[in-house]
C-alpha positions, -999 to 999 in steps of 0.1 A, spaced: -8 79 -216 -5 47 -237 -26 16 -231 -18 -20 -233 -44 -47 -239 -32 -83 -230 -52 -113 -243 -54 -150 -236 -40 -148 -200 -45 -181 -182 -73 -181 -155 -48 -190 -127 -27 -159 -135 -58 -136 -135 -70 -151 -101 -35 -145 -87 -34 -109 -99 -69 -103 -85 -58 -117 -53 -27 -96 -51 -46 -66 -59 -71 -72 -30 -41 -78 -6 -27 -45 -17 -60 -27 -16 -58 -15 -52 -76 -22 -85 -65 -51 -107 -53 -26 -132 -31 -8 -107 -17 -42 -96 -10 -50 -131 9 -16 -136 29 -22 -105 38 -57 -115 49 -46 -150 68 -17 -135 86 -37 -109 95 -65 -135 107 -42 -162 121 -11 -144 127 -23 -109 115 -12 -75 122 26 -81 91 45 -72 81 80 -63 91 85 -27 58 102 -20 40 71 -33 61 48 -11 52 68 20 15 65 10 18 28 6 34 27 41 6 46 57 -20 23 40 -1 -8 53 -5 4 90 -31 -19 106 -63 -2 119 -60 8 156 -94 -3 165 -102 3 202 -66 8 214 -64 30 244 -31 46 255 -27 54 292 -22 91 300 6 101 321 -4 107 358 23 133 364 7 160 344 6 190 345 42 194 353 63 226 360 81 241 331 108 266 336 114 292 309 
């Protein structure tokens, strides 16, 4: 795969890219690839990748408890 080296990037731009990468939970390199892809090609991405990003965006559950149904076990007719 080809590589691209970009020089003389203003410090503020690098800081913002690092901040965006941290917020997305990816490397600066991946954030840079996403930014270039989005700017030049658009938002089209692999649907599988979109799903993975969706899963990564789900906040951690922590100590959530879900109440159990009190009407169990119930009778099931077959």
